[in-house]
C-alpha positions, 0 to 999 in steps of 0.5 A: 957605153956599149953599142956606140954606133947603134946609139948614135944611129938611134940619136940620129933617128930621134932627130928625124922623129922631131923633124917629122913632128915639126914638118910633117908635110915633107912626106906628102910632098915627096909622094904626091903633088895633090895638096889634099893627099899631102895633108892626109900624109901629115898624120902618117908623118907625125905617127912616124915621128912619135914611133921613131922617138919612142924606139930611139929612146929605147936604143939610146937609153937601153941598158943591155945589149939585147935592148939596144939590139931589139931597138935596132932590129925594129928600126931596120924592119920598119925602115924596110917596111916603110919604103916598101909601102910608101914607094907604091904610093908615090906618084912618079918614079922620082918620088919612088926612088927617093923613098926607097933610097932614104929608107933602104939607106937608113936601114943599111946604116942601122944594120952596119952600126948594129953589126959593128957594135955586136962584133966589138962587144 
């Protein structure tokens, strides 16, 4: 199997995708204390869940290094974009820092996995 670290990260992202579908309120609670606004973020969290499962499937099941690499690149760009867009919606500094911390860490882990896998190939 080629690109084992990238495939492992894709599998871990799939776990988050399932979590986002099952417990979508986690996103709204992170961004706001307003219950109605939290409810609105449930749709976004479920969208992230579907998106992450689809891209993870490409990353895990892709047969060529280019396919796995494309999934990794999409994952990195989307994590950075999610962090940028969601952080400005956070009510407070704590929520903003958690969003930026989670998304940038995940983007960095994916970048490291992809880089290491490419060097080993």
